[in-house]
N, C-alpha and C positions, 0 to 999 in steps of 0.2 A: 773440696779442700782437704788432703790428707792431714797435713801439719803446717802450723802458722804460729807467728809471734805477733802481738801488738807493741809496736814501739812508738814513742813520743820524741819529737824534738826537744833535746834538753835546753834549749834556749827559747822555745814557744811550745809549751806544753799543751796547747790546742791542736797542734799540727800532729795528729794522731793517725797511724795507717796500720793496715793489717798486710803482712807479707807471708807468702809461702815459704817453708823450709822444708828441709829434708825430714822425713820420720826417723827419729833416732833409733839406734840399735844399741843395746848394752854391751859393754866390755866386761870382762872377768871383773867381780866384785860390784858390779852395777845394776841398777834397776831403772826402769823408765816408768815414770807416772803419767797417767792420761788425767790432766785437770777437769774436774767434773763441776763443782758448782762453788761459785766464789762470791764475796760482797764487794760492794763498790761504796766507799763513804768518803768524807772528806780527809779522813786519816790518811787516805792512799795520795791525797793531793800534797798534805804534808810530807809523805815520803819522798815524793818528786820534787819539792820545794826545797828540801834538806837533803837531797840526794848525795851532793857533793860534800856537804859539811859533815854527815854522819855516817856517810858510807852506803847508804841504800842502793845506789846503782851497782854496787860490787857484787850484790847478791846474784844477778841474772844478767850477765854480761850482754851487750848489744853492739851493733854497728857503731863506729864512731861517730860522735854526736848525736847519738840516740840513746834511749834507755827503755827498759822494761819496768815498769812500776810495781813494786810487790804488792801481792794481794794475799788475803786470808781464805782458805777454804778446803775443800775436799777433793782428793785426787784417788785414783784405783791404779794399782800396779798392773800394767799390761805386758810387761817382759821384765825377767829376772836372771841375774847371773851372780846374785849376792845370797850368800847364806842366811837362811832364816826369813827371807821375804819371798813371798810366794804371789804369782799372777793370782789377782781378784781380791788381794788385801785391800782394804780402804784404809786412808791416813787422812788427818787433819793437819794443816800447817801452812806454812808461808811458801807461796806459790808465785810463780811467774804469770802475766797475761798472756798466756800461750796455751798451745793444745797439749803440750807434752814438757816433762821436766827429767832429765836425767840426774839421778843422785846416787852417792855411793854410801849405802847404809853402813853404821858402825854402831856399837853398843844397842844391838837388836833384842828387845825384850816386850814382853806383854803387846805385841802387835804393833809396836812402835820402832823407831830407830833416830839417828842423829846423822845427818848428811856431813860425811867426812871429806868431801870434795875439797881438793887444795886451795880453792879461789876463796872458800868460806871459812878456812881454818882461823883465821884472825879476827873474823866477824862474831858479834856477839851470840853467844851458844843459845839464847833462848830462840833465835831465829831459825836455828838449823834442826830443832827438834820437831819430828813427825810422830803424832800419836795415834793409837788405833781410833778410828772414826766412831763417834758416838751418834747413834742413830736419832736421838731427841733432839727436838726443836733445830732442824739444821739451819734454817733461815737465821734465827737468833745468834747461833753460832758463828755463822759467816759475817754477820752485821756487827754484832754487839761484843763477842768473846774477846777479840784482841784488843777493842778499845777499853773494855772494862778491866782487862789486865792492866793496863795503862793506869786507869784511875784507881783500881785496887793498890797498886805498888806506889802513885803518886799521894794518896791519902796516907799510906804508910809512911812514907817518906816526911810528910808534913807534920807527922806526929812523933817522929823518930829524933829527937833532940833538936837542936837548933834553937833561934831565939823565940820565948815563949810568945804566944799570939792570943788577942781575944776575939778575932775574926778572920776568916778567911772568904775573900773576894775573888769570884771566877768570873772572867769574862767568856764571850760565846757561851752564856750559861744554857742556850737551848740546844747545845750539841751534845753529843752521846758521851763523849769523854768527860765534859763539865759535869753533866749532871749524875754520870757514875761515880764520880769523885764526891760530889756532894753526898750521894747516898751513902758511900763508904765513911763518910765524916759525922754521919748522924749522931754518934755516941760519944765524938771525940771531946765534948764540952767547950765549943767554940760556936761562935755564930757563923753561920754559912750564908754569904749573899752572892745572889746570881746578878750579872750585868747581861743586858740584852737589848736587842733593837727594839723599838715600839711595837713591831708588827708581831714579834715573838713573845711578848708580855703576857699573854692569856695562855699560851701554850706552856710556858716555863713555869708560871704561878701554880697552873694546875698539875704539875707533876707531883708537888707535895715533898721535893727533896732538898728544897732551900728553905731557910728559916725567913728570908726576905729577897725579893726579887726588885730590881731598879731597872729602868732604861738607863742607856749611856749617859745621856744628858743629866741624869740625876745623880751623879757622882758626889756632888757637894752635900747631898742627904746622909752620906756615910758617917757614923760618929767618929770623931778623932781618937781611935783606939788602936793598940798595937796590932798591925795587920799584915797578914801574908796575902799577897796578890798572885793569882795563878793565872797566867797569861795565856789562854787558848786562842783568842782572837788574833793577837799579832799587831794589833793597831797602835801606831805610835802616837797619835793625838790622845787615844784613851789613857796610855801610860804616863803620858805628860800630865794630863788633868789629874788621875790618882797622885803623882808625886807632889804636884802643886797643893793638892787639898790635904794629903797626909803628912807630907814631908817626912820628919824623922820618925813618925809613927808607922809608917810603910817599913816593916822590918825585914821582909823577906819578898823579892820580886822574882818569880820563877817563870821562865818561858817554856810552854808546853806544845803549843800549835800555834799555826799561823793560818786561822780560818779567812782573815782578810789579806793574806797574801804579801806581809811586808817583812820576811824572815829576817830577823837580826837587823832590822834597821836601826840608825842611831837615833836615839830620842834626845840626844843633847846632854847638857849638865842636868843633873837630877838631885833633888834632896831625898834623904833615905837610901833605902838599899839599892845596890847596882844588881840590873838584871843578870839572871844565871840560867842557863839551860839545863832542863832536866830530861836525863836520859835514863828511862826505866831499866835497862839491862844493868846498869850499874847498881841500882838499889836492889833488884834481883839478886845479884852476885852477893851483896851484903848480907841478905836475910838468908841466902842458901848456907852462908857461914854461921849465922845467928842461931838459925832453927833448925840447923841439920838436915841430913837426907829425907827428902820428900816433904820437908816442912812448908816450903812455899806452895808447892802443889796442893797440899792438904787444906792449908787456908783460903787458897784461891778457890778450890772446888767448893767448900763450903759456902763463900762468898756468893760465888756465882749461881749456886743452887738457890739462894735466897733471892737474889736480883733478877734473875731471868723471868720468874713469872709475871714480875711488875713490869719489867722492861716491854713484854709482849704486848701491853696495852698501849705503848707509846710510838709504836712504828707501823708504818702502812708499807708492804713490802710492794714494789714494783719489780716484776719479774721479766729479763731479757733472755734471750737465747743466742747461742752462736758467737763467733767472733764480731759480726757486726751489732750484735747485742751489747757486747762488752765496750766496743767503741763508743756506742752511744751513751752508754752508762758512765763511761770515763767523762765525754765531754759534759754531760750533764751536771756531773759531780763538781768537775772544774769550774763550770759557771755559778755553782750555788744552787741548792735544791732547799726544800721546805723542812722544818726540824722532824716532821714526822715520816719524810720519806726515806725508805731505805732501799736501795738497788741490788738485787741478787740476780746473777746471770747463771744460767745452766749451758755449760759448753758441751756436754758429751751426752 
């Protein structure tokens, strides 16, 4: 198979198929990337479930009714008619579930660039940046780095103004995004509590990133203190239980993920803060203004360098190969995998 796309039915995400497509050729100002190594996590399921709401389907167009779920990973330039971008260059960034991607490189520097393709012009800039590939810890980069960026920015947002809180409660606490956020909050001066399923209690407690870990049914054990709830699970019954228990003491309720597959579901009348959606690019844009050129990148790089060696102890990499391996990884992650599992797929 020369070139291919993995597409999913946007109304039934389990309906995934690999389709042959023409091998792309670059026009003037374009380059062709061959997708090399990508990660597949619950975060990619979130991209699909929120594809219409937050525009994720727009990055990599697909036939009517179908979608290409965005991934993070490495790619190699295999053809180029763009100044400053050479065949053999390797980059890290936002990629389609495909063999190839055509980009229009702009702002080329330090081995990286931004894709200036017209259909991506109004989409968040953070997803359009391709950086020179870092050869260190490639599996951790494709599995954790994009999730840890969300964790890093979310922790910053939680401490950047807003109603003061005494505790931060995170659902789906065994997920990479949740415990990365807890790690980033370790010096924030608040109690950080993880909520998880009984089967994941031991794993989540063993991380050492939370001050306290509770099963979902133990919500009544939470102290009645000013609380920010970080909803990674997307469970309406859990949201209702927290609001009933904490009432007006639940002063922030932010939706980050939908691990249990109920995006934006109406929880009915709630006492306490109304749920709001967290969108990392908004906080990144704010901090780019606050911290100046390179400020976000420098702070994130320092946090990542400290976090990555610890994260390596918390994941068991399951490696697949080729389009069939990618399709298998998508179906596995969509159905749900254990907290230690990380799917990495080699495509070329």
